[in-house]
C-alpha positions as CSV (number, residue, x, y, z in Angstrom):
1,M,0.1,17.5,-13.8
2,S,2.2,14.3,-14.3
3,L,0.8,11.0,-13.1
4,P,2.8,8.8,-10.7
5,N,5.7,7.1,-12.2
6,S,6.9,3.5,-12.0
7,T,10.5,2.4,-12.4
8,L,9.5,0.9,-15.8
9,D,7.9,4.0,-17.3
10,N,11.0,5.5,-18.9
11,L,13.2,2.6,-19.6
12,A,12.9,3.4,-23.3
13,D,14.6,6.7,-22.7
14,H,17.7,4.9,-21.6
15,G,18.1,2.7,-24.6
16,S,17.6,-0.6,-23.0
17,G,14.8,-3.2,-23.1
18,V,14.2,-6.6,-24.7
19,A,14.2,-7.2,-28.4
20,D,12.3,-10.5,-28.4
21,D,9.6,-10.5,-31.1
22,S,7.1,-12.2,-28.8
23,V,7.5,-9.4,-26.2
24,R,7.2,-6.8,-28.9
25,T,4.0,-8.4,-30.1
26,G,2.7,-8.6,-26.5
27,A,3.2,-4.8,-26.2
28,E,0.8,-4.4,-29.1
29,H,-2.1,-5.9,-27.2
30,L,-1.3,-5.7,-23.5
31,W,-2.6,-2.5,-21.9
32,M,-0.4,-2.0,-18.8
33,H,-1.6,-0.3,-15.7
34,F,-0.6,3.3,-14.8
35,T,1.6,3.4,-18.0
36,R,2.1,5.8,-20.8
37,M,1.5,3.4,-23.5
38,S,3.0,5.6,-26.2
39,T,6.4,4.9,-24.5
40,Y,6.2,1.4,-26.0
41,A,4.9,2.3,-29.5
42,T,8.3,1.5,-31.0
43,T,10.2,0.1,-28.0
44,P,9.8,-3.4,-26.5
45,V,8.3,-3.7,-23.0
46,P,10.7,-4.7,-20.3
47,T,9.5,-8.1,-19.3
48,I,10.2,-10.0,-16.1
49,E,10.1,-13.8,-16.4
50,R,11.4,-15.2,-13.1
51,G,12.3,-14.5,-9.6
52,E,14.2,-16.0,-6.7
53,G,14.5,-14.6,-3.2
54,A,14.9,-10.8,-3.4
55,Y,15.8,-10.9,-7.1
56,I,14.1,-10.9,-10.5
57,W,15.3,-11.6,-14.0
58,D,14.1,-10.2,-17.4
59,T,13.8,-12.1,-20.6
60,Q,17.3,-11.0,-21.6
61,G,18.8,-12.6,-18.5
62,R,19.5,-9.3,-16.6
63,K,19.2,-9.5,-12.8
64,Y,17.6,-6.9,-10.7
65,L,17.1,-6.4,-6.9
66,D,13.4,-6.3,-6.3
67,A,13.5,-3.5,-3.7
68,L,9.7,-3.0,-3.9
69,S,8.6,-6.6,-3.3
70,G,6.8,-6.5,-6.6
71,L,4.4,-3.8,-5.5
72,F,4.6,-4.2,-1.7
73,V,3.4,-7.7,-2.1
74,V,6.1,-10.5,-2.2
75,Q,6.7,-10.6,1.5
76,A,8.3,-14.1,1.5
77,G,10.4,-13.5,-1.6
78,H,10.2,-15.0,-5.0
79,G,10.4,-18.6,-6.0
80,R,8.9,-20.1,-2.8
81,G,8.0,-23.6,-3.9
82,E,5.9,-24.4,-0.9
83,L,3.4,-21.6,-1.8
84,A,3.2,-22.9,-5.4
85,D,2.7,-26.4,-4.1
86,A,-0.1,-25.3,-1.8
87,A,-1.9,-23.7,-4.8
88,A,-1.5,-26.9,-6.9
89,A,-2.7,-29.2,-4.1
90,Q,-5.8,-27.1,-3.5
91,A,-6.6,-26.8,-7.2
92,R,-6.5,-30.5,-7.6
93,K,-8.9,-31.0,-4.7
94,L,-11.3,-28.1,-5.3
95,A,-10.2,-25.3,-7.8
96,F,-13.2,-23.1,-7.3
97,F,-16.4,-22.6,-5.3
98,P,-18.0,-19.3,-4.3
99,V,-18.6,-18.3,-0.7
100,W,-22.1,-17.1,-1.5
101,S,-24.2,-19.0,1.1
102,F,-21.6,-21.8,1.0
103,A,-18.1,-22.1,2.5
104,T,-14.9,-24.0,1.7
105,P,-12.5,-25.4,4.3
106,P,-9.6,-23.1,3.3
107,A,-11.9,-20.0,3.6
108,I,-13.1,-21.1,7.0
109,E,-9.6,-21.9,8.3
110,L,-8.1,-18.6,7.0
111,A,-10.9,-16.5,8.4
112,D,-10.4,-18.2,11.8
113,R,-6.7,-17.6,11.6
114,L,-6.9,-13.9,10.6
115,A,-9.5,-13.3,13.4
116,A,-7.0,-14.8,15.9
117,L,-4.1,-12.7,14.6
118,S,-6.0,-9.4,14.4
119,P,-6.1,-6.8,17.2
120,G,-9.1,-6.4,19.4
121,D,-12.4,-8.0,18.4
122,L,-12.1,-7.9,14.6
123,N,-13.6,-11.4,14.3
124,K,-15.4,-11.3,11.0
125,V,-13.5,-11.6,7.7
126,F,-15.0,-10.7,4.3
127,F,-12.9,-11.9,1.4
128,S,-12.3,-10.1,-1.9
129,T,-9.6,-10.4,-4.5
130,G,-7.6,-7.2,-3.9
131,G,-7.1,-4.0,-1.9
132,A,-9.5,-1.7,-3.7
133,E,-12.3,-4.3,-3.3
134,A,-11.5,-4.5,0.4
135,V,-11.9,-0.7,0.7
136,E,-15.2,-0.8,-1.3
137,T,-16.3,-3.5,1.2
138,A,-15.4,-1.4,4.2
139,W,-17.3,1.7,3.0
140,K,-20.4,-0.3,2.1
141,V,-20.3,-2.1,5.5
142,A,-20.0,1.3,7.2
143,K,-23.0,2.7,5.3
144,Q,-25.2,-0.3,6.0
145,F,-24.2,-0.5,9.6
146,F,-25.5,2.9,10.3
147,R,-28.7,2.3,8.4
148,L,-29.3,-0.8,10.5
149,T,-28.6,1.1,13.7
150,G,-31.0,3.9,12.9
151,K,-28.5,6.5,11.6
152,P,-29.1,6.4,7.8
153,G,-27.7,9.9,7.3
154,K,-24.2,8.8,8.2
155,Y,-22.5,7.9,4.9
156,K,-19.6,10.3,4.4
157,V,-15.9,9.4,4.6
158,I,-12.9,11.5,5.8
159,S,-9.5,10.5,4.4
160,R,-6.2,12.3,4.1
161,A,-4.5,14.4,1.5
162,I,-2.5,12.5,-1.2
163,A,-3.6,9.2,0.3
164,Y,-4.2,6.3,-2.1
165,H,-7.0,3.9,-1.3
166,G,-7.6,2.2,-4.7
167,T,-9.0,3.0,-8.2
168,T,-12.5,1.5,-8.2
169,Q,-15.2,4.2,-8.2
170,G,-15.8,4.1,-4.4
171,A,-12.1,3.6,-3.4
172,L,-11.1,6.3,-5.9
173,S,-13.5,8.7,-4.3
174,I,-11.8,8.1,-0.9
175,T,-8.4,8.5,-2.5
176,G,-6.8,11.9,-2.1
177,V,-4.8,12.2,-5.3
178,P,-6.5,14.7,-7.6
179,P,-4.9,13.7,-10.9
180,F,-6.1,10.1,-10.4
181,K,-9.7,11.3,-9.9
182,A,-10.1,14.0,-12.5
183,P,-10.5,11.7,-15.6
184,F,-13.4,9.8,-13.9
185,E,-15.4,12.5,-12.2
186,P,-18.1,12.8,-11.0
187,L,-17.3,10.1,-8.5
188,V,-19.2,8.8,-5.5
189,P,-20.2,11.8,-3.4
190,G,-19.5,12.2,0.3
191,T,-15.8,12.1,0.7
192,F,-13.6,14.8,2.2
193,R,-9.9,15.3,2.9
194,A,-7.9,16.3,6.0
195,P,-4.1,16.9,6.3
196,N,-1.8,13.9,6.4
197,T,1.1,13.2,8.7
198,N,4.0,14.6,6.7
199,F,6.1,16.0,9.5
200,Y,8.8,17.1,7.1
201,R,6.3,19.6,5.6
202,A,4.5,20.4,8.9
203,P,3.2,24.0,9.3
204,E,4.2,26.4,11.9
205,P,3.8,26.5,14.9
206,V,3.9,22.6,15.1
207,A,6.8,22.1,12.7
208,H,9.3,21.5,15.5
209,D,7.4,19.2,17.8
210,E,6.4,15.9,16.4
211,K,3.9,15.1,19.1
212,Q,2.2,18.5,18.8
213,F,2.1,18.0,15.1
214,G,0.4,14.6,15.5
215,L,-2.3,16.1,17.7
216,W,-2.7,19.0,15.3
217,A,-3.1,16.5,12.3
218,A,-5.6,14.4,14.2
219,N,-7.6,17.4,15.3
220,R,-7.9,18.5,11.7
221,I,-9.9,15.2,11.2
222,E,-12.1,16.2,14.1
223,E,-12.6,19.6,12.4
224,A,-13.6,17.9,9.2
225,I,-16.1,15.8,11.0
226,L,-17.6,18.8,12.7
227,Q,-17.7,20.8,9.5
228,E,-19.6,18.1,7.7
229,G,-21.7,17.3,10.7
230,P,-21.1,14.2,12.9
231,D,-24.6,12.9,12.0
232,T,-23.4,12.6,8.4
233,V,-19.9,11.0,8.8
234,A,-19.7,7.2,8.8
235,A,-16.0,6.5,8.7
236,V,-12.4,7.8,8.7
237,F,-10.0,5.9,6.4
238,V,-6.3,6.1,7.2
239,E,-3.2,4.0,6.6
240,P,-0.9,3.2,9.5
241,V,2.0,4.6,7.3
242,Q,0.6,6.6,4.4
243,Y,1.9,5.2,1.1
244,A,1.3,8.0,-1.4
245,G,3.5,11.0,-1.0
246,G,6.3,8.9,0.4
247,C,5.7,6.8,3.5
248,F,4.4,9.2,6.2
249,P,4.5,7.5,9.6
250,P,2.1,8.6,12.4
251,P,3.6,11.0,14.9
252,P,3.4,10.0,18.6
253,G,-0.1,10.2,20.0
254,Y,-1.8,10.5,16.6
255,F,-3.8,7.3,16.6
256,E,-4.6,7.6,20.3
257,R,-6.2,10.9,19.6
258,L,-7.8,9.7,16.4
259,R,-9.4,6.8,18.2
260,E,-10.8,9.2,20.8
261,I,-12.3,11.4,18.1
262,C,-14.0,8.6,16.3
263,D,-15.5,7.3,19.5
264,T,-16.7,10.8,20.4
265,Y,-18.7,11.2,17.2
266,D,-19.7,7.6,16.6
267,V,-17.5,7.4,13.5
268,L,-15.9,4.1,12.4
269,L,-12.1,4.0,12.2
270,V,-11.0,2.1,9.2
271,S,-7.3,1.1,9.1
272,D,-6.4,0.7,5.4
273,E,-3.6,-1.9,5.6
274,V,-3.4,-3.1,2.1
275,I,0.3,-2.3,2.2
276,C,1.0,-2.2,5.9
277,A,-0.4,-5.6,7.0
278,Y,1.3,-8.9,7.0
279,G,4.7,-8.0,8.2
280,R,5.6,-4.9,6.2
281,L,6.1,-2.9,9.5
282,G,7.2,-6.0,11.5
283,T,3.8,-6.8,13.0
284,M,1.0,-8.8,11.5
285,F,-1.2,-5.7,11.3
286,G,-0.1,-2.1,11.2
287,A,-2.5,-1.2,14.0
288,Q,-0.5,-3.4,16.3
289,K,2.7,-1.5,15.5
290,Y,1.1,1.7,16.7
291,D,-1.1,0.3,19.5
292,Y,-4.6,1.2,18.3
293,I,-7.7,-0.9,17.6
294,P,-9.7,0.1,14.5
295,D,-13.3,-0.9,13.8
296,I,-12.4,-2.3,10.3
297,I,-9.1,-3.3,8.7
298,T,-8.7,-3.6,4.9
299,S,-5.9,-5.8,3.7
300,A,-4.6,-7.7,0.6
301,K,-1.1,-7.8,-1.1
302,G,1.1,-9.6,1.4
303,L,-1.6,-11.9,2.6
304,T,-0.5,-14.5,0.0
305,S,2.9,-12.9,-0.8
306,G,1.4,-12.3,-4.2
307,Y,1.3,-16.0,-5.1
308,S,-2.5,-15.8,-5.7
309,P,-4.8,-12.8,-5.5
310,L,-6.7,-12.2,-2.3
311,G,-8.1,-9.4,-0.2
312,A,-9.6,-9.5,3.3
313,T,-11.7,-6.9,5.2
314,L,-11.7,-7.6,9.0
315,I,-14.8,-6.3,10.8
316,S,-15.3,-5.8,14.6
317,D,-18.0,-7.7,16.5
318,R,-19.8,-4.4,17.2
319,V,-20.0,-3.5,13.5
320,F,-21.0,-7.0,12.5
321,E,-23.7,-7.4,15.2
322,P,-26.7,-5.7,13.4
323,F,-26.0,-7.9,10.4
324,N,-26.6,-11.0,12.5
325,H,-30.3,-10.7,13.0
326,G,-33.5,-11.9,11.2
327,N,-33.5,-11.6,7.5
328,V,-30.6,-9.0,7.3
329,S,-27.9,-9.7,4.7
330,F,-25.0,-7.7,3.3
331,P,-25.8,-7.6,-0.5
332,H,-22.2,-7.4,-1.6
333,G,-19.7,-9.9,-2.9
334,Y,-17.2,-10.9,-5.5
335,T,-17.1,-14.1,-7.6
336,F,-13.5,-14.8,-6.7
337,G,-13.6,-13.5,-3.1
338,G,-12.4,-16.2,-0.8
339,H,-11.2,-18.3,-3.7
340,P,-10.1,-21.7,-2.2
341,V,-6.8,-21.7,-4.0
342,S,-5.9,-18.2,-2.8
343,C,-7.0,-19.1,0.8
344,A,-4.8,-22.2,0.7
345,V,-1.9,-20.1,-0.4
346,A,-2.5,-17.6,2.3
347,L,-2.5,-20.3,4.9
348,A,0.8,-21.7,3.6
349,N,2.2,-18.1,3.6
350,L,1.2,-17.6,7.2
351,D,2.8,-20.9,8.1
352,L,6.0,-19.7,6.4
353,F,5.8,-16.5,8.3
354,E,5.8,-18.4,11.6
355,R,8.4,-21.0,10.5
356,E,11.0,-18.4,9.3
357,D,10.0,-15.7,11.8
358,L,9.6,-13.1,9.1
359,L,8.0,-10.6,11.5
360,G,11.0,-11.0,13.8
361,N,13.4,-10.5,10.9
362,V,11.8,-7.1,10.1
363,L,11.8,-6.0,13.8
364,R,15.5,-7.1,14.2
365,N,16.5,-5.3,11.0
366,E,14.3,-2.2,10.7
367,N,16.9,0.0,12.5
368,P,19.8,-1.3,10.4
369,F,17.7,-0.7,7.3
370,R,16.9,2.8,8.3
371,Q,20.5,3.5,9.3
372,T,21.7,2.2,5.9
373,L,19.3,4.4,4.0
374,E,20.2,7.4,6.1
375,K,23.8,7.3,4.8
376,L,22.2,8.9,1.7
377,Y,21.8,12.2,3.6
378,D,25.3,13.2,2.4
379,L,23.8,13.6,-1.1
380,P,22.5,17.1,-1.6
381,I,19.4,15.9,-3.5
382,V,18.1,13.9,-0.5
383,G,15.9,15.9,1.7
384,N,14.1,13.4,4.0
385,I,14.1,9.7,4.6
386,R,11.0,8.4,6.4
387,G,9.0,5.3,7.0
388,D,9.0,2.3,9.3
389,G,9.7,-1.4,9.2
390,F,10.7,-2.4,5.6
391,F,8.7,0.5,4.1
392,Y,10.6,3.8,3.3
393,G,10.4,6.9,1.2
394,I,13.3,9.1,0.2
395,E,12.1,12.7,-0.7
396,L,14.2,14.5,-3.2
397,V,14.8,18.3,-3.0
398,R,16.5,21.1,-4.8
399,D,17.9,22.5,-1.5
400,Q,18.4,20.5,1.7
401,A,18.7,23.6,3.9
402,T,15.5,25.3,2.7
403,R,13.6,22.0,1.7
404,E,12.8,23.5,-1.6
405,T,11.1,20.9,-3.8
406,F,11.1,20.5,-7.6
407,D,8.5,22.2,-9.6
408,K,6.3,20.1,-11.9
409,A,8.6,20.6,-15.0
410,D,11.7,19.5,-13.1
411,S,9.9,16.6,-11.5
412,E,9.0,15.4,-14.9
413,R,12.5,15.9,-16.2
414,I,14.5,14.6,-13.2
415,L,12.2,12.0,-11.6
416,R,10.3,10.6,-14.6
417,G,12.9,11.5,-17.3
418,F,16.0,10.2,-15.5
419,V,15.7,8.7,-12.0
420,S,13.0,6.1,-12.8
421,G,14.8,4.5,-15.8
422,A,18.3,4.9,-14.4
423,L,17.4,3.0,-11.2
424,Y,16.2,0.1,-13.3
425,E,19.3,0.3,-15.5
426,A,21.4,0.1,-12.4
427,G,19.6,-3.2,-11.5
428,L,17.3,-1.8,-8.8
429,Y,13.5,-2.2,-9.1
430,C,11.8,0.3,-6.8
431,R,9.4,3.2,-7.3
432,A,9.9,6.9,-8.2
433,D,6.7,8.7,-7.4
434,D,5.5,12.3,-8.0
435,R,2.0,12.3,-6.6
436,G,3.1,14.7,-3.8
437,D,6.7,15.9,-3.5
438,P,9.1,13.7,-5.5
439,V,10.1,10.6,-3.7
440,V,11.8,7.2,-4.3
441,Q,10.2,4.4,-2.3
442,V,11.8,1.1,-1.2
443,A,10.1,-1.9,0.4
444,P,12.2,-5.1,0.1
445,P,10.9,-8.6,0.8
446,L,10.7,-9.4,4.5
447,I,13.5,-12.0,4.1
448,S,16.0,-9.2,3.4
449,D,19.2,-8.7,5.4
450,Q,22.1,-6.2,5.6
451,A,23.6,-7.3,2.3
452,I,20.3,-6.4,0.6
453,F,20.2,-3.1,2.4
454,D,23.8,-2.2,1.3
455,E,23.0,-3.0,-2.3
456,I,19.9,-0.8,-2.2
457,E,21.9,2.1,-0.7
458,Q,24.7,1.7,-3.2
459,K,22.5,1.7,-6.2
460,L,20.4,4.5,-5.0
461,R,23.5,6.5,-4.2
462,Y,24.9,6.0,-7.8
463,V,21.7,7.1,-9.5
464,L,20.8,10.0,-7.2
465,D,24.3,11.4,-7.5
466,L,23.9,11.4,-11.2
467,A,20.5,13.0,-10.9
468,W,21.9,15.9,-8.9
469,S,24.4,16.6,-11.7
470,K,21.4,17.1,-14.0
471,I,19.6,19.8,-11.9
């Protein structure tokens, strides 16, 4: 089975790239993430050297629309001098000190601010340096919480099919993408999958009623809890809008029912918002978009708009309470978690959010963005367009009427072999993904407007029309 594709994977197949000797030398030593390194054995690596607003430039001076916000990260856009200035000012004052039995002013201030912005009583903030670490933290918190409260047998996790939660051993165990897991097994035991919320592929008899499908999908999580035994399940990990597989939003009533299920069986509800937090859906946290209160939120990416690495796990008062007695500690941490420079950048980023009303910009423009993308339905290769806010997936099909998908060979040939590189050639950086059914994902910076939406649609149209001619 092919691994998920990035828009850079197959640039070599389209005869472009940079010829700079320094870049060629860099490819000899740089081991890139999720990349078929053999692609660059004889071809230079495409190299991005600068960005401004919603655009990036490579070392050859070619301009591209960053329709993926780097990797769902650069919420405020590229080239924001105030974020760089915040990093420099903090580095001059205090470049590093750990939050291991000590604190720094930026870490304290950011934790206070996130607690105030979060839903419900998620008032404790544990910092890491990225999303997978935030997920690791959440699972370990859940396990120790139940040990401290007299239920040491509760350690298992339920997550959803095709869901991506990170690549560290624990987060990868929770991830529901089999090709990612296979090379590293055996993984951490105790994780189980339930169906996701892909209404486009909903089973009969709930395929024609979105609300009934939502209840059906939530009830499958209850079924998984009962099958494993409620006295063994610690947490359910779900994203507000599931990323892998192509941006599956929750059906009406889904999270209301899921919250009820978790309460019934004393299972923690973990909202994995590494992508969905910090404005991607038009709210500070994805849980606020869909009106539910989780026990834990995991986050990263947009917290600093990518200007410095930082992750944050937000924990409810109830879950924190048993850690706040006697000689109890949480024996877990990261050297660079709560890094003072990263926290200073996050604070400046949140200031920018308020000053420029980035959340409001997404809410005002989410419908125009959807409507612009939906113009692509006149292309026979486009089967489904789904998502929310500034976070969308476009599923590609062989047949719109029957929803027939590509087989693995065609997905390799069309998605990886053509679409990925052709989008980049057309000046559009986004993501072609084949972890589930083949999709193209777009998630522009939160500063985007109709002109950006139109450019995305036009470039997608050009490439997908060509792709159809190759089927």
